N, CA, C and O atoms as a Tinker XYZ file with bonds, in Angstrom:
   272  protein
     1  N      0.829000   -1.178000    0.000000    73     2
     2  CA     0.000000    0.000000    0.000000    64     1     3
     3  C      0.870000    1.238000    0.000000    63     2     4     5
     4  O      2.038000    1.204000    0.388000    81     3
     5  N      0.282000    2.315000   -0.438000    73     3     6
     6  CA     0.983000    3.589000   -0.436000    64     5     7
     7  C      0.849000    4.229000    0.936000    63     6     8     9
     8  O     -0.215000    4.175000    1.554000    81     7
     9  N      1.913000    4.827000    1.403000    73     7    10
    10  CA     1.890000    5.399000    2.749000    64     9    11
    11  C      1.453000    6.852000    2.777000    63    10    12    13
    12  O      1.071000    7.362000    3.830000    81    11
    13  N      1.502000    7.534000    1.625000    73    11    14
    14  CA     1.082000    8.935000    1.610000    64    13    15
    15  C      0.794000    9.380000    0.181000    63    14    16    17
    16  O      1.161000    8.710000   -0.785000    81    15
    17  N      0.137000   10.511000    0.074000    73    15    18
    18  CA    -0.135000   11.104000   -1.235000    64    17    19
    19  C      1.180000   11.492000   -1.907000    63    18    20    21
    20  O      1.321000   11.335000   -3.120000    81    19
    21  N      2.124000   11.987000   -1.152000    73    19    22
    22  CA     3.426000   12.363000   -1.709000    64    21    23
    23  C      4.126000   11.172000   -2.359000    63    22    24    25
    24  O      4.763000   11.319000   -3.403000    81    23
    25  N      4.013000   10.006000   -1.753000    73    23    26
    26  CA     4.608000    8.795000   -2.330000    64    25    27
    27  C      3.972000    8.476000   -3.673000    63    26    28    29
    28  O      4.672000    8.166000   -4.637000    81    27
    29  N      2.660000    8.550000   -3.739000    73    27    30
    30  CA     1.947000    8.249000   -4.986000    64    29    31
    31  C      2.331000    9.252000   -6.064000    63    30    32    33
    32  O      2.603000    8.867000   -7.201000    81    31
    33  N      2.353000   10.524000   -5.719000    73    31    34
    34  CA     2.711000   11.559000   -6.694000    64    33    35
    35  C      4.139000   11.350000   -7.187000    63    34    36    37
    36  O      4.389000   11.437000   -8.389000    81    35
    37  N      5.064000   11.081000   -6.302000    73    35    38
    38  CA     6.460000   10.855000   -6.685000    64    37    39
    39  C      6.572000    9.664000   -7.643000    63    38    40    41
    40  O      7.273000    9.742000   -8.652000    81    39
    41  N      5.885000    8.569000   -7.329000    73    39    42
    42  CA     5.937000    7.384000   -8.190000    64    41    43
    43  C      5.302000    7.647000   -9.555000    63    42    44    45
    44  O      5.817000    7.213000  -10.586000    81    43
    45  N      4.192000    8.353000   -9.546000    73    43    46
    46  CA     3.532000    8.660000  -10.813000    64    45    47
    47  C      4.391000    9.579000  -11.675000    63    46    48    49
    48  O      4.466000    9.395000  -12.889000    81    47
    49  N      5.036000   10.563000  -11.062000    73    47    50
    50  CA     5.887000   11.488000  -11.810000    64    49    51
    51  C      7.135000   10.804000  -12.367000    63    50    52    53
    52  O      7.699000   11.276000  -13.354000    81    51
    53  N      7.570000    9.720000  -11.765000    73    51    54
    54  CA     8.772000    9.034000  -12.251000    64    53    55
    55  C      8.452000    7.996000  -13.326000    63    54    56    57
    56  O      9.360000    7.331000  -13.824000    81    55
    57  N      7.197000    7.849000  -13.687000    73    55    58
    58  CA     6.781000    6.872000  -14.686000    64    57    59
    59  C      7.074000    7.387000  -16.095000    63    58    60    61
    60  O      6.862000    8.564000  -16.386000    81    59
    61  N      7.559000    6.510000  -16.960000    73    59    62
    62  CA     7.812000    6.860000  -18.358000    64    61    63
    63  C      7.693000    5.596000  -19.213000    63    62    64    65
    64  O      7.830000    4.476000  -18.721000    81    63
    65  N      7.437000    5.805000  -20.489000    73    63    66
    66  CA     7.380000    4.677000  -21.423000    64    65    67
    67  C      8.768000    4.412000  -21.994000    63    66    68    69
    68  O      9.688000    5.203000  -21.787000    81    67
    69  N      8.916000    3.324000  -22.699000    73    67    70
    70  CA    10.205000    2.993000  -23.321000    64    69    71
    71  C     10.615000    4.036000  -24.360000    63    70    72    73
    72  O     11.801000    4.282000  -24.579000    81    71
    73  N      9.621000    4.636000  -24.987000    73    71    74
    74  CA     9.938000    5.633000  -26.025000    64    73    75
    75  C     10.174000    7.026000  -25.439000    63    74    76    77
    76  O     10.453000    7.971000  -26.178000    81    75
    77  N     10.063000    7.156000  -24.110000    73    75    78
    78  CA    10.402000    8.426000  -23.479000    64    77    79
    79  C      9.236000    9.307000  -23.075000    63    78    80    81
    80  O      9.444000   10.401000  -22.552000    81    79
    81  N      8.011000    8.852000  -23.308000    73    79    82
    82  CA     6.868000    9.647000  -22.867000    64    81    83
    83  C      6.816000    9.633000  -21.344000    63    82    84    85
    84  O      7.018000    8.594000  -20.717000    81    83
    85  N      6.546000   10.784000  -20.762000    73    83    86
    86  CA     6.485000   10.869000  -19.301000    64    85    87
    87  C      5.116000   11.357000  -18.856000    63    86    88    89
    88  O      4.279000   11.731000  -19.678000    81    87
    89  N      4.900000   11.349000  -17.567000    73    87    90
    90  CA     3.610000   11.735000  -17.020000    64    89    91
    91  C      3.664000   13.141000  -16.430000    63    90    92    93
    92  O      4.727000   13.645000  -16.068000    81    91
    93  N      2.501000   13.748000  -16.347000    73    91    94
    94  CA     2.330000   15.013000  -15.645000    64    93    95
    95  C      1.311000   14.754000  -14.555000    63    94    96    97
    96  O      0.257000   14.176000  -14.819000    81    95
    97  N      1.604000   15.168000  -13.349000    73    95    98
    98  CA     0.718000   14.905000  -12.220000    64    97    99
    99  C      0.319000   16.215000  -11.561000    63    98   100   101
   100  O      1.170000   17.022000  -11.189000    81    99
   101  N     -0.977000   16.412000  -11.422000    73    99   102
   102  CA    -1.507000   17.557000  -10.692000    64   101   103
   103  C     -2.479000   17.017000   -9.656000    63   102   104   105
   104  O     -3.386000   16.259000  -10.001000    81   103
   105  N     -2.311000   17.386000   -8.412000    73   103   106
   106  CA    -3.201000   16.937000   -7.348000    64   105   107
   107  C     -4.253000   18.026000   -7.122000    63   106   108   109
   108  O     -3.918000   19.180000   -6.853000    81   107
   109  N     -5.509000   17.650000   -7.233000    73   107   110
   110  CA    -6.609000   18.572000   -6.986000    64   109   111
   111  C     -7.072000   18.348000   -5.557000    63   110   112   113
   112  O     -7.531000   17.262000   -5.206000    81   111
   113  N     -6.951000   19.362000   -4.754000    73   111   114
   114  CA    -7.286000   19.208000   -3.344000    64   113   115
   115  C     -8.674000   19.736000   -2.998000    63   114   116   117
   116  O     -9.026000   19.846000   -1.824000    81   115
   117  N     -9.449000   20.056000   -4.007000    73   115   118
   118  CA   -10.809000   20.540000   -3.797000    64   117   119
   119  C    -11.704000   19.374000   -3.367000    63   118   120   121
   120  O    -11.552000   18.261000   -3.870000    81   119
   121  N    -12.607000   19.615000   -2.467000    73   119   122
   122  CA   -13.572000   18.598000   -2.057000    64   121   123
   123  C    -14.806000   18.707000   -2.946000    63   122   124   125
   124  O    -15.347000   19.794000   -3.149000    81   123
   125  N    -15.236000   17.584000   -3.461000    73   123   126
   126  CA   -16.405000   17.547000   -4.324000    64   125   127
   127  C    -17.542000   16.822000   -3.614000    63   126   128   129
   128  O    -17.327000   15.840000   -2.904000    81   127
   129  N    -18.739000   17.320000   -3.820000    73   127   130
   130  CA   -19.918000   16.675000   -3.258000    64   129   131
   131  C    -20.139000   15.352000   -3.983000    63   130   132   133
   132  O    -20.022000   15.279000   -5.207000    81   131
   133  N    -20.454000   14.323000   -3.230000    73   131   134
   134  CA   -20.672000   13.010000   -3.819000    64   133   135
   135  C    -22.153000   12.650000   -3.797000    63   134   136   137
   136  O    -22.965000   13.307000   -3.146000    81   135
   137  N    -22.472000   11.605000   -4.515000    73   135   138
   138  CA   -23.821000   11.037000   -4.575000    64   137   139
   139  C    -24.858000   12.016000   -5.114000    63   138   140   141
   140  O    -26.032000   11.967000   -4.747000    81   139
   141  N    -24.396000   12.909000   -5.995000    73   139   142
   142  CA   -25.329000   13.818000   -6.660000    64   141   143
   143  C    -25.895000   13.105000   -7.878000    63   142   144   145
   144  O    -25.180000   12.350000   -8.536000    81   143
   145  N    -27.132000   13.325000   -8.181000    73   143   146
   146  CA   -27.730000   12.730000   -9.371000    64   145   147
   147  C    -27.958000   13.827000  -10.402000    63   146   148   149
   148  O    -28.315000   14.949000  -10.044000    81   147
   149  N    -27.756000   13.515000  -11.673000    73   147   150
   150  CA   -27.952000   14.530000  -12.708000    64   149   151
   151  C    -29.429000   14.871000  -12.875000    63   150   152   153
   152  O    -30.298000   14.021000  -12.678000    81   151
   153  N    -29.699000   16.107000  -13.234000    73   151   154
   154  CA   -31.078000   16.529000  -13.474000    64   153   155
   155  C    -31.577000   15.869000  -14.754000    63   154   156   157
   156  O    -30.788000   15.378000  -15.561000    81   155
   157  N    -32.882000   15.862000  -14.926000    73   155   158
   158  CA   -33.469000   15.282000  -16.136000    64   157   159
   159  C    -33.024000   16.059000  -17.370000    63   158   160   161
   160  O    -32.815000   15.470000  -18.430000    81   159
   161  N    -32.877000   17.381000  -17.238000    73   159   162
   162  CA   -32.411000   18.197000  -18.368000    64   161   163
   163  C    -31.005000   17.786000  -18.787000    63   162   164   165
   164  O    -30.718000   17.684000  -19.980000    81   163
   165  N    -30.134000   17.552000  -17.823000    73   163   166
   166  CA   -28.777000   17.116000  -18.149000    64   165   167
   167  C    -28.787000   15.732000  -18.772000    63   166   168   169
   168  O    -28.026000   15.468000  -19.703000    81   167
   169  N    -29.632000   14.850000  -18.276000    73   167   170
   170  CA   -29.719000   13.496000  -18.849000    64   169   171
   171  C    -30.163000   13.531000  -20.309000    63   170   172   173
   172  O    -29.753000   12.690000  -21.108000    81   171
   173  N    -31.006000   14.512000  -20.654000    73   171   174
   174  CA   -31.493000   14.616000  -22.036000    64   173   175
   175  C    -30.389000   15.057000  -22.986000    63   174   176   177
   176  O    -30.294000   14.553000  -24.105000    81   175
   177  N    -29.548000   16.004000  -22.541000    73   175   178
   178  CA   -28.529000   16.528000  -23.446000    64   177   179
   179  C    -27.206000   15.774000  -23.353000    63   178   180   181
   180  O    -26.387000   15.861000  -24.268000    81   179
   181  N    -26.979000   15.029000  -22.256000    73   179   182
   182  CA   -25.732000   14.289000  -22.094000    64   181   183
   183  C    -26.030000   12.945000  -21.444000    63   182   184   185
   184  O    -25.875000   12.789000  -20.233000    81   183
   185  N    -26.457000   11.975000  -22.245000    73   183   186
   186  CA   -26.768000   10.662000  -21.673000    64   185   187
   187  C    -25.525000    9.956000  -21.147000    63   186   188   189
   188  O    -24.413000   10.194000  -21.617000    81   187
   189  N    -25.730000    9.099000  -20.182000    73   187   190
   190  CA   -24.645000    8.330000  -19.587000    64   189   191
   191  C    -24.707000    6.888000  -20.061000    63   190   192   193
   192  O    -25.787000    6.307000  -20.172000    81   191
   193  N    -23.549000    6.317000  -20.338000    73   191   194
   194  CA   -23.452000    4.915000  -20.712000    64   193   195
   195  C    -22.697000    4.220000  -19.587000    63   194   196   197
   196  O    -21.564000    4.587000  -19.276000    81   195
   197  N    -23.315000    3.229000  -18.986000    73   195   198
   198  CA   -22.727000    2.545000  -17.849000    64   197   199
   199  C    -21.983000    1.295000  -18.292000    63   198   200   201
   200  O    -22.422000    0.585000  -19.196000    81   199
   201  N    -20.866000    1.038000  -17.654000    73   199   202
   202  CA   -20.028000   -0.111000  -17.955000    64   201   203
   203  C    -20.797000   -1.407000  -17.725000    63   202   204   205
   204  O    -21.578000   -1.508000  -16.778000    81   203
   205  N    -20.582000   -2.390000  -18.580000    73   203   206
   206  CA   -21.325000   -3.652000  -18.454000    64   205   207
   207  C    -20.807000   -4.522000  -17.302000    63   206   208   209
   208  O    -21.556000   -5.335000  -16.760000    81   207
   209  N    -19.538000   -4.358000  -16.927000    73   207   210
   210  CA   -18.972000   -5.181000  -15.859000    64   209   211
   211  C    -19.111000   -4.511000  -14.491000    63   210   212   213
   212  O    -19.513000   -5.156000  -13.523000    81   211
   213  N    -18.782000   -3.228000  -14.409000    73   211   214
   214  CA   -18.857000   -2.493000  -13.141000    64   213   215
   215  C    -19.689000   -1.222000  -13.315000    63   214   216   217
   216  O    -19.141000   -0.121000  -13.268000    81   215
   217  N    -20.983000   -1.353000  -13.513000    73   215   218
   218  CA   -21.801000   -0.181000  -13.814000    64   217   219
   219  C    -21.860000    0.857000  -12.691000    63   218   220   221
   220  O    -22.079000    2.038000  -12.963000    81   219
   221  N    -21.672000    0.446000  -11.451000    73   219   222
   222  CA   -21.715000    1.420000  -10.353000    64   221   223
   223  C    -20.407000    2.187000  -10.225000    63   222   224   225
   224  O    -20.364000    3.233000   -9.577000    81   223
   225  N    -19.342000    1.681000  -10.834000    73   223   226
   226  CA   -18.025000    2.322000  -10.722000    64   225   227
   227  C    -17.637000    3.083000  -11.976000    63   226   228   229
   228  O    -17.007000    4.137000  -11.888000    81   227
   229  N    -18.002000    2.567000  -13.143000    73   227   230
   230  CA   -17.551000    3.156000  -14.405000    64   229   231
   231  C    -18.726000    3.611000  -15.238000    63   230   232   233
   232  O    -19.647000    2.845000  -15.521000    81   231
   233  N    -18.678000    4.881000  -15.629000    73   231   234
   234  CA   -19.669000    5.384000  -16.563000    64   233   235
   235  C    -19.008000    6.396000  -17.476000    63   234   236   237
   236  O    -17.935000    6.920000  -17.175000    81   235
   237  N    -19.662000    6.664000  -18.593000    73   235   238
   238  CA   -19.158000    7.614000  -19.561000    64   237   239
   239  C    -20.271000    8.578000  -19.906000    63   238   240   241
   240  O    -21.381000    8.161000  -20.236000    81   239
   241  N    -19.978000    9.866000  -19.833000    73   239   242
   242  CA   -20.935000   10.886000  -20.278000    64   241   243
   243  C    -20.740000   11.049000  -21.766000    63   242   244   245
   244  O    -19.632000   11.314000  -22.232000    81   243
   245  N    -21.822000   10.890000  -22.515000    73   243   246
   246  CA   -21.755000   10.976000  -23.969000    64   245   247
   247  C    -22.088000   12.413000  -24.359000    63   246   248   249
   248  O    -23.251000   12.817000  -24.366000    81   247
   249  N    -21.055000   13.168000  -24.678000    73   247   250
   250  CA   -21.258000   14.576000  -25.034000    64   249   251
   251  C    -21.728000   14.658000  -26.475000    63   250   252   253
   252  O    -21.205000   13.973000  -27.354000    81   251
   253  N    -22.710000   15.497000  -26.702000    73   251   254
   254  CA   -23.219000   15.729000  -28.038000    64   253   255
   255  C    -23.171000   17.208000  -28.326000    63   254   256   257
   256  O    -22.457000   17.958000  -27.661000    81   255
   257  N    -23.923000   17.624000  -29.308000    73   255   258
   258  CA   -23.983000   19.056000  -29.608000    64   257   259
   259  C    -25.103000   19.651000  -28.754000    63   258   260   261
   260  O    -26.283000   19.394000  -28.991000    81   259
   261  N    -24.730000   20.417000  -27.797000    73   259   262
   262  CA   -25.685000   21.027000  -26.889000    64   261   263
   263  C    -25.161000   22.381000  -26.442000    63   262   264   265
   264  O    -23.979000   22.684000  -26.605000    81   263
   265  N    -26.029000   23.176000  -25.890000    73   263   266
   266  CA   -25.626000   24.484000  -25.345000    64   265   267
   267  C    -26.364000   24.696000  -24.025000    63   266   268   269
   268  O    -27.493000   24.244000  -23.838000    81   267
   269  N    -25.708000   25.379000  -23.146000    73   267   270
   270  CA   -26.316000   25.647000  -21.838000    64   269   271
   271  C    -26.882000   27.039000  -21.801000    63   270   272
   272  O    -27.436000   27.453000  -20.783000    81   271
């Protein structure tokens, strides 16, 4: 297990591919409200597609042509 956020960030920043691509890591420390459900208006303009194996964990918002 990782012992701290600093350890994870350090390990992620040291990651690179064989061809030399490297990672960029930014830690967002903002707290986000959880368990919010999208409004019906948002569901109409941006439908969600849920993963077939882990639908409660993985979803994709399907962006289309819409305006707010």
